[in-house]
C-alpha positions, 0 to 999 in steps of 0.5 A: 476464460474469465469468470464474470460471476462477480457480484458488483455490490461493495465487497466489504471484506475487500474494503476491510483488507484495504483498511488493514493495509492502510493501518499498517502504512500509517503505523510505519510512516509514523514510526519513521516520522514520515521519512524524517528518520531520527531516533531520540535517546531520552535517557530512560532505559525502559522507554528505549527498550520499549521503543525497540520492541515496538519498532521491531514488532511493527516492522515485522508485521507490516514492513513490505506487507502492507504495501504489497496488500495495498498494491494487490487490492489496486489490481482487484479494484481495476478488475471490478471497475472494468467488469462493471463497465463491460456488464453495461456494454461500455468501454472503460480503457480510455477512462481508466487511463484518464483516472490514472492521470488524475491519481498521478496529479493527486500524487504530485500534490500529496508528494509535495507534503510527503515525498514517500507518496505511493499514489504516483507509483500506483498511477504509473504502474497502473497502466500495465493493468490495461495490457494484463486485462487482455491476457488469460489467467495462465499467462498472467500466473506465469508473468506474475511468477517472473515479476515476483522472482525479482529477476533484475536483483537475481541478475545483480547477485550473479554479477556481484558474485562473478565480478568484484567491480560490477556496477548495477545499472540504474538512476544515479543523480549527482546530488546529495538529495537525501541530505537536502531533503532531510534538512528541508524537512527537519529545519526548513520552512513550509515552502522549503519543505514543499520544494524539496519534496517535489524535487529531491523527494521525487528523485529519492522516490525514483531511486527507491523504486528502482533499487528496491526492485519494487518496479517488478514486484508491483506488477506481479501483485497487480496481477494477483489482484486481477486474478482474485477478481476474475475468480470471484474469490472474495465473494465465495470465501465459504467455499474456499475454507479448505484452500485457505487452510492450505494456503496459510500453512504453505505461506507460513512455511515459505515465510519461515524458510525465506526469513530464516535464510535471510538471517542465516546469510546476513551472518556470513562473510560476504561483501556488502553488495552481495549481502544487501542483494541477498537481503533484498531478494529474501525480503521480497520473497518473505514479505510476499509470503507473509502478506499471503499468510495475513490475508488468508488468515484474515479471510479464514477468521472472518468466516466465523460469526464473531470475527465477521464483526470486524468487517463492518468496523474496518471496511469504512476505513478501507472504502475511504482509503484515498481520503485517509491515505492523504489525510494521515500525512496532512495530520501527522507531518506538521507534528513531526516536521521542523516547520510544525511542532518539530517533534521528530526530535523527541518522539521515539517509536512508542510515542509515534505508535500512540500518535498513529493509533490516535490518528487511526481512531480519528480517521476510523470514526470520521469514516463511519460517520461520513459514510452514514450520510455519503456514498463516497469519501470526499476525495473518492467522490472528487476522483470519480467526478473527474474521471467521468467529467461530471459532478452529477454523481450522487454524493449524499445519501437519500435517507428517510425519516428513520435514517435508512437509505432510500435506494436510488440509481447512482450516476455514472 
């Protein structure tokens, strides 16, 4: 049975978690020069050493974990939207599919700027949520386990061990699109970069989603978000403190096992295919385990009075996640890419980290200021309007003379 006791006021802790995930994505994208990988040696030993430490720390904390959290929150958001319409005796399935179409189009536009865009990926796999919504929690838990086991990669590992000449099935574009994409981003004009991102970048994205097995991991994480919504987990954190402590210990233990196994197997004398497949499998498991550890730790911390103050600081950033996700590329890519300042040649991990921090501070400040006077972020409002094919949805808040919001009935 589905638990529909969720209070449909804005779940601020969910926004804060989404904001935390977005912060991690910003950090990693900046360190990678938005897929324009280049590691300059500026001849300063101290800076080179610091760059290595910054890179290792950021990737240890956020790589694979931020996206996993972002995907899980997408599943939770779906549940909140669907149940909100059900409470009003309104159907939302067709409208949600249309919402995904809009997200995909926005992803195509954003993908022209940055080929690593995730909006298209979330939009395509989001269709599965329609089917998941019809299943009970027990079936969903089994499905999630099957997805997160990464069976396709397990199958590839078995075949690599059994047959030396095994070739995994998958997309194999006959083009040097990785090199073409890099050349266009590093040395091309704006138009050349946009064209390469749309063509070669789209192929690169398909290849990455397939060979990293994200296409099976994402549905599993969607299911987790859906179940968290059904159980009203984030509305009853105080009643789950004991469970959270057990989850923290379990997830940390699993992470240590998977990450330690990953380091161990990387030192053994296997073929490259076997090594890379084992690494991919154990990375998937360890990333999910560490993500659960981070989320549980965050929730447990925010049950205390002092740490709870972090929620209103970070939640506006997460509430405007679509606007902030798109704008991070709009701000930083002209700084790194060849058609802009071309600083990819001169910025190591430390400088990229500081640039990302500056962008985060800018976006966070903008989010706080914007949401004082508006119900939604700019792109969030536009997405909502296009979803319901109406621009009658309130945008600006109705404030009294003291700057306090006057409660009004929101539109569709």
